[in-house]
C-alpha positions in Angstrom: 0.0 0.0 0.0 1.3 3.4 -0.9 0.8 6.5 1.1 -0.7 9.3 -0.9 2.6 11.2 -0.9 4.8 8.2 -1.7 5.9 7.6 -5.4 5.5 4.1 -6.8 8.8 2.1 -7.0 10.6 2.4 -10.3 11.9 -0.7 -12.1 14.5 -0.7 -14.8 13.0 -1.2 -18.2 13.8 -4.6 -19.8 14.3 -5.2 -23.4 13.4 -8.3 -25.3 15.9 -11.2 -24.6 17.1 -9.5 -21.4 16.6 -12.7 -19.4 18.6 -14.8 -21.8 21.4 -12.1 -21.8 21.5 -12.1 -18.0 21.8 -15.9 -17.9 24.7 -15.8 -20.4 26.5 -13.2 -18.3 26.1 -15.3 -15.2 27.5 -18.3 -17.0 30.5 -16.3 -18.1 31.1 -15.1 -14.6 31.0 -18.6 -13.2 33.4 -19.8 -15.8 35.9 -17.1 -15.0 35.6 -17.9 -11.3 36.3 -21.6 -12.0 39.3 -20.6 -14.1 40.6 -18.4 -11.3 40.2 -21.3 -8.8 42.0 -23.7 -11.1 44.8 -21.1 -11.5 45.2 -20.8 -7.7 45.0 -24.5 -7.1 48.4 -25.4 -8.6 49.9 -28.0 -6.4 53.3 -27.8 -4.7 54.6 -30.5 -7.1 53.7 -28.4 -10.1 55.3 -25.3 -8.5 58.5 -27.3 -8.0 58.4 -28.5 -11.6 58.0 -25.0 -12.9 60.9 -23.8 -10.7 63.1 -26.7 -11.9 62.3 -25.8 -15.6 63.1 -22.2 -14.9 66.5 -23.1 -13.3 67.2 -25.5 -16.2 66.5 -22.7 -18.7 68.7 -20.2 -16.8 71.6 -22.8 -16.5 71.3 -23.4 -20.2 71.6 -19.7 -20.9 74.6 -19.5 -18.6 76.3 -22.4 -20.3 75.7 -20.8 -23.7 77.3 -17.6 -22.5 80.3 -19.5 -21.1 80.8 -21.3 -24.4 80.6 -18.0 -26.4 83.0 -16.3 -24.0 85.5 -19.2 -24.1 85.3 -19.2 -27.9 85.9 -15.4 -28.0 89.0 -15.8 -25.8 90.3 -18.6 -28.0 89.8 -16.7 -31.2 91.4 -13.6 -29.7 94.4 -15.5 -28.4 95.0 -17.7 -31.5 94.0 -15.6 -34.4 93.1 -12.0 -33.5 95.1 -10.8 -30.5 95.0 -7.2 -29.3 97.9 -5.1 -28.1 98.2 -1.7 -26.4 100.8 0.7 -27.7 103.5 1.7 -25.2 106.0 4.4 -25.7 106.5 6.7 -28.8 108.7 4.6 -31.0 105.9 4.3 -33.6 104.9 8.0 -33.6 103.3 9.7 -35.4 101.5 6.5 -36.8 100.7 5.2 -33.3 100.3 6.9 -30.0 100.8 5.6 -26.5 97.5 4.0 -25.3 96.2 3.1 -28.8 94.6 -0.4 -28.8 95.3 -2.4 -32.0 93.7 -5.6 -33.4 96.2 -7.9 -34.9 96.0 -11.2 -36.9 98.2 -14.2 -36.8 96.9 -15.4 -40.2 99.5 -15.1 -43.0 103.1 -14.0 -43.1 104.1 -10.3 -42.5 105.1 -8.3 -45.6 107.1 -5.2 -46.2 105.2 -2.2 -44.8 103.2 -4.2 -42.3 103.2 -3.3 -38.6 104.0 -6.3 -36.5 103.9 -7.2 -32.8 106.7 -9.3 -31.5 108.3 -10.5 -28.3 111.6 -9.0 -27.2 113.1 -9.3 -23.7 109.8 -10.5 -22.1 107.8 -7.6 -23.6 105.8 -7.0 -26.7 106.9 -4.4 -29.2 105.4 -3.0 -32.3 107.5 -2.0 -35.3 107.2 -1.7 -39.1 108.6 -4.4 -41.4 111.1 -2.8 -43.8 112.6 -5.9 -45.4 112.1 -9.7 -45.3 114.5 -12.6 -45.6 116.9 -12.4 -48.5 116.5 -8.6 -49.1 119.3 -6.1 -48.8 118.8 -3.0 -46.6 120.8 0.2 -46.8 120.4 3.4 -44.7 122.2 6.6 -45.6 123.7 8.9 -43.0 120.7 11.2 -43.5 118.3 8.3 -42.7 117.0 7.5 -46.2 116.2 3.8 -46.4 116.7 1.6 -49.5 115.7 -2.0 -50.0 117.4 -3.9 -52.8 118.8 -0.6 -54.1 115.4 1.1 -54.3 114.8 4.1 -52.0 111.6 3.7 -50.0 108.9 6.4 -50.0 108.0 6.7 -46.3 105.2 9.2 -45.7 104.6 7.8 -42.2 108.0 9.0 -41.0 108.0 12.6 -39.8 111.8 12.9 -39.5 114.4 10.8 -41.2 117.4 9.8 -39.1 120.1 7.2 -39.0 119.3 6.9 -35.3 121.0 4.4 -33.0 122.8 2.3 -35.5 125.8 0.0 -35.0 125.5 -2.4 -38.0 127.2 -2.3 -41.3 125.4 -1.6 -44.6 124.3 -2.9 -46.9 122.8 -5.5 -44.7 121.1 -8.7 -45.9 118.2 -10.1 -43.9 118.7 -13.8 -42.8 116.2 -16.6 -43.5 112.9 -16.4 -41.6 113.8 -13.0 -40.2 112.5 -9.4 -40.6 114.3 -6.1 -40.6 112.1 -3.8 -38.6 112.2 0.0 -37.8 110.1 2.3 -35.7 108.4 5.2 -37.5 110.0 7.5 -34.9 113.5 7.1 -36.4 115.1 9.5 -33.9 114.1 7.6 -30.8 113.3 4.0 -31.8 115.4 1.0 -30.8 115.1 -1.5 -33.7 117.0 -3.6 -36.2 119.5 -0.8 -36.8 121.0 -1.8 -33.4 122.8 -5.1 -32.8 121.2 -5.1 -29.4 117.9 -6.0 -30.9 118.8 -7.2 -34.4 116.4 -8.7 -36.8 113.2 -10.3 -35.6 112.7 -14.1 -36.1 109.4 -15.4 -37.5 108.8 -17.3 -34.2 109.0 -14.0 -32.3 106.1 -12.4 -34.3 102.7 -12.4 -32.6 100.7 -10.9 -35.4 100.4 -8.1 -38.0 98.2 -5.0 -37.3 94.8 -4.8 -38.8 92.7 -2.1 -37.0 93.1 0.6 -34.5 90.2 0.0 -32.0 90.9 2.8 -29.6 90.5 5.7 -29.4 87.2 5.7 -31.3 88.1 9.0 -32.9 91.0 7.3 -34.7 89.2 4.0 -35.4 90.3 2.4 -38.7 92.8 0.5 -40.6 96.4 0.7 -39.6 99.0 1.4 -42.4 
């Protein structure tokens, strides 16, 4: 019964098929609830299985990284070693602190920069002549190989330097006559103290300057 000043209760209007629509919504809600319950009912065994699979995947990734790292070290050591320039004997071509990539593939040729061992240290010099060739250096520092004067744009100042060997000088078998580009200050094959470099001393020939980035590029 309504009081005379009380408005009748309002009901939401229903469109045709409203009841069927409500039933489908309720079914969807129940299905979602069941899915959520199944999701939260994962057993401890299943959780351990998932954890084991995750650890297995992580360990597989770690093994892969270890293999790649070992391969990189092997390649670097055997075929593409890197050396850091020390001193100024190769100035102006190289500067102290430069990092160079070398290769052990192939034999060094005239003009190549090579890294080699000398007195328990690694040095970098330029190959001027190979085995069998004759080298001559004038008092003014001009270098000739087999009677032909070399054009050396990489040398800023020609100099006979520290030289105590007789010219012309023939390079022995499996040896290299090397000079530093800084002819005034370099200790190299002009001195009997160092002499020529045997093939077994050579650790590689220069390919690229890796550092500094501003001077990245081929080394000549």
